[in-house]
C-alpha atoms as one frame of an Amber mdcrd trajectory, in Angstrom:
protein
   0.000   0.000   0.000   1.640   3.317  -1.053   1.684   6.240   1.351   2.785
   9.851   1.092   3.943  12.511   3.503   1.213  15.139   3.490   0.597  18.042
   5.872   3.036  16.540   8.379   1.433  13.065   8.497   1.424   9.871   6.413
  -1.547   9.321   4.115  -2.217   5.872   2.663  -3.666   6.001  -0.844  -4.395
   4.039  -4.021  -4.886   5.108  -7.626  -6.945   3.739 -10.511  -6.600   4.576
 -14.180  -3.812   6.087 -16.280  -1.367   8.588 -14.800  -2.318  11.029 -17.568
  -6.039  10.833 -16.715  -7.942  13.791 -15.304  -7.233  13.697 -11.528 -10.265
  12.840  -9.403  -9.869  12.698  -5.614 -12.348  10.623  -3.574 -12.804  11.502
   0.121 -14.674   9.115   2.413 -16.676   9.902   5.542 -16.630   9.450   9.303
 -14.910   6.230  10.426 -14.884   5.076   6.796 -11.724   3.804   5.170 -10.954
   4.354   1.505 -12.112   0.828   0.623 -15.702   2.024   1.038 -15.117   3.628
  -2.354 -15.653   0.259  -4.012 -12.999  -1.002  -6.440 -15.617  -1.310  -9.195
 -16.880   2.234  -8.553 -13.330   3.563  -8.833 -12.660   1.509 -11.974 -15.838
   2.831 -13.603 -14.712   6.419 -12.999 -11.250   5.568 -14.312 -12.867   4.183
 -17.463 -14.321   7.658 -18.049 -10.793   9.071 -18.386  -9.961   9.873 -14.774
  -6.944   9.153 -12.640  -8.878   8.187  -9.524  -7.240   8.642  -6.127  -8.761
   7.245  -2.947  -7.133   7.558   0.475  -7.544   6.962   4.194  -8.280  10.128
   6.125  -6.125  10.759   9.177  -7.087   8.572  12.136  -8.557   5.687  10.100
  -7.175   2.768   8.144  -3.476   2.902   7.330  -2.973   6.668   7.601  -1.450
   8.356  10.661  -3.238   7.825  13.950  -3.255  11.049  15.941  -3.102   9.365
  19.351  -0.827  12.035  20.805  -3.887  14.310  20.756  -5.627  12.076  23.296
  -9.184  10.844  23.520 -11.687  13.709  23.120 -14.667  14.239  25.404 -17.383
  13.554  22.835 -20.253  14.242  25.255 -18.815  17.659  26.180 -18.291  18.457
  22.508 -21.881  17.535  21.682 -23.196  19.694  24.516 -21.077  22.665  23.417
 -22.254  22.260  19.822 -25.901  22.137  20.906 -25.415  25.337  22.897 -23.629
  27.069  20.033 -20.401  27.283  22.005 -16.859  26.628  20.701 -15.905  22.957
  20.582 -12.473  21.825  21.703 -10.966  19.523  19.074  -7.478  18.212  18.236
  -8.076  19.143  14.596 -10.852  20.382  12.309 -12.177  19.590   8.857  -9.904
  22.320   7.458  -6.909  20.374   8.755  -8.270  17.277   7.016  -8.735  19.325
   3.834  -5.092  20.374   4.133  -4.188  16.665   4.344  -5.917  16.099   1.006
  -4.136  19.075  -0.551  -0.847  17.714   0.802  -1.564  14.390  -0.885  -2.089
  16.203  -4.195   1.251  17.947  -3.625   2.979  14.629  -2.986   1.512  13.189
  -6.186   2.510  16.227  -8.232  -1.105  17.184  -8.971  -1.773  20.911  -9.269
  -5.581  20.591  -9.088  -8.161  17.818  -9.065 -11.850  17.141  -9.330 -12.906
  16.469  -5.733 -15.708  14.113  -4.665 -16.635  13.619  -1.025 -19.257  11.509
   0.746 -20.769  12.414   4.129 -17.910  13.850   6.244 -15.849  13.532   3.068
 -18.259  15.964   1.419 -17.627  18.395   4.263 -13.871  18.029   3.749 -14.321
  18.552   0.002 -16.307  21.716   0.712 -13.538  22.917   3.042 -11.003  22.299
   0.256 -13.026  24.365  -2.205 -13.293  27.173   0.345  -9.727  27.242   1.680
  -7.827  25.991  -1.397  -9.905  27.079  -4.414  -7.008  26.839  -6.879  -6.615
  23.121  -6.113 -10.240  22.167  -6.883 -11.427  21.823 -10.500 -14.939  20.712
  -9.587 -16.767  19.809  -6.379 -19.164  16.918  -5.816 -20.742  16.739  -2.364
 -22.618  13.491  -1.689 -25.021  12.942   1.264 -23.317  15.779   3.109 -24.086
  19.112   4.754 -22.989  22.721   5.149 -22.708  22.051   8.876 -25.213  24.751
   9.724 -26.674  24.054  13.158 -30.170  25.144  12.131 -30.541  22.115   9.852
 -32.693  19.158  10.922 -30.819  16.538  12.967 -30.490  12.858  12.218 -33.520
  10.716  12.887 -33.338   9.262  16.407 -32.893   5.691  15.214 -29.981   6.695
  12.958 -28.291   8.762  15.660 -28.704   5.906  18.125 -26.838   3.338  16.030
 -24.070   5.783  15.202 -23.444   6.332  18.921 -23.640   2.681  19.935 -20.804
   1.678  22.281 -17.636   0.428  20.623 -17.335  -3.344  20.798 -14.193  -5.454
  20.898 -13.322  -8.144  18.404 -13.629  -8.702  14.675 -16.900 -10.654  14.673
 -18.637  -8.179  16.981 -17.571  -5.248  14.833 -18.884  -6.932  11.702 -22.257
  -7.432  13.418 -22.223  -3.809  14.546 -21.620  -2.656  10.962 -24.586  -4.703
   9.744 -26.784  -3.099  12.396 -25.546   0.398  11.504 -26.064   0.059   7.756
 -29.488  -1.538   8.181 -30.475   1.605  10.095 -28.897   4.269   7.873 -28.924
   2.540   4.485 -31.194   2.920   1.481 -34.767   1.688   2.018 -35.505   1.808
  -1.716 -32.797  -0.691  -2.644 -31.938  -4.247  -1.557 -29.691  -4.440   1.494
 -26.412  -6.057   0.449 -25.511  -7.717   3.736 -22.691  -9.768   2.216 -20.950
  -6.614   0.963 -21.385  -4.863   4.335 -19.895  -7.838   6.140 -16.977  -8.083
   3.742 -16.135  -4.371   3.986 -16.501  -4.387   7.775 -14.137  -7.350   8.098
 -11.583  -5.785   5.752 -11.808  -2.475   7.604 -11.231  -4.181  10.947  -8.225
  -6.026   9.561  -6.742  -2.862   8.021  -7.074  -0.840  11.218  -9.475  -0.841
  14.172  -9.072   2.542  15.866 -12.128   3.866  17.744 -10.243   6.787  19.319
  -9.563   8.126  15.835 -13.245   7.950  14.973 -14.051   9.975  18.107 -11.546
  12.645  17.062 -13.065  12.792  13.571 -16.548  13.205  15.061 -15.390  16.066
  17.264 -13.673  17.651  14.242 -17.057  17.823  12.513 -18.668  19.473  15.529
 -15.783  21.938  15.927 -15.863  23.070  12.302 -19.182  24.902  12.392 -21.134
  26.117   9.395 -19.696  26.503   5.903 -22.878  28.010   4.470 -21.618  31.600
   4.102 -18.167  30.587   2.875 -19.662  28.307   0.222 -21.165  31.383  -1.456
 -17.633  32.217  -2.655 -17.124  28.823  -4.338 -17.100  29.291  -8.113 -16.065
  25.877  -9.470 -18.741  23.692 -11.089 -20.518  21.936  -8.240 -22.793  18.918
  -7.978 -24.777  17.991  -4.866 -26.101  14.430  -4.608 -28.414  13.359  -1.811
 -30.771  10.532  -0.994 -34.374  11.517  -0.454 -34.574   8.963   2.366 -31.314
   9.692   4.199 -31.996   9.209   7.938 -28.556  10.350   9.134 -28.053  13.585
   7.176 -31.577  14.519   6.077 -32.320  15.739   2.552 -32.674  19.326   3.771
 -28.901  19.366   4.377 -28.268  18.538   0.729 -30.742  21.161  -0.420 -29.012
  23.681   1.832 -25.638  22.823   0.270 -27.015  23.227  -3.247 -28.526  26.605
  -2.343 -25.262  27.765  -0.759 -23.129  27.308  -3.902 -24.142  29.558  -6.763
 -25.135  27.531  -9.823 -24.796  24.134  -8.120 -26.490  21.167  -9.758 -28.687
  18.980  -7.556 -29.416  15.272  -7.926 -31.915  13.811  -5.454 -32.190  10.023
  -5.595 -35.450   8.453  -4.452 -35.017   5.529  -2.074 -31.379   6.336  -1.282
 -30.343   6.641   2.342 -26.895   7.200   3.814 -24.947   4.782   1.668 -24.092
   4.168  -1.972 -26.024   1.112  -3.200 -24.638  -0.388  -6.392 -27.877   0.310
  -8.270 -27.292   4.079  -8.058 -23.669   3.996  -9.230 -24.436   4.497 -12.946
 -26.439   7.674 -12.259 -23.801   9.039  -9.902 -20.903   8.200 -12.226 -22.724
   9.720 -15.209 -23.362  12.978 -13.345 -19.832  13.226 -11.946 -18.377  12.588
 -15.403 -20.646  15.205 -16.972 -19.592  17.713 -14.299 -15.878  17.074 -14.767
 -16.214  17.328 -18.549 -17.960  20.680 -18.163 -15.298  21.869 -15.731
């Protein structure tokens, strides 16, 4: 597995497609390793002429674990966020955006099309805001501006996300099945075999619950990007599931309204995952956006 020094840490990454392809950077979400960008999904984008880059965010998978920062007080951070107070965090989404920019530097890429899912969409937005010259186009999938006035997750989705961490490979696979049954897409068949396989691979690559807690606090500490997104000028696509129980559709609509001229794709039956049946529509729209950009 290749890795690169980026923003003072090591970032594990993989590429698909020819080196001369149009660079397309994929950023995954909270607790999610790069393998959740499925190999076939990446290959399909590469077949459209892209050099696809997927990577582990800091604190998950094979990238640097920021254990020197300690274990954050998630409950205190949640309370501060609810009260509109500053949240103490070891790092923010802007730091994670700087990691992604550092990876582009290490790969000799001046600018890339950037696609992010969930927290990855928030990081992609932060890249477009803080590093506009490095972003050719922006695709934000099942994500949010972070504005605190937006509707929260449905109680059942929030509950599974905050379930206690369990020890052991088998228990973590079962936990993943429970999580994705709760947050997944009600309009599409639940692919339990794929969830189990990805959960097992993720556990084997790197089980690191403290890192997930730090990522969660980073989201809460980063606040709203709504006003800053008004300055984003690159072609932008917002994709959201109509039935997302974790980040409700209103968050996607808010993102599309925040970026002038943004395209919006709402997918009926899609929740907070990327079922295989929706890949062709998503890949078509991303490819059309990058061609226009």
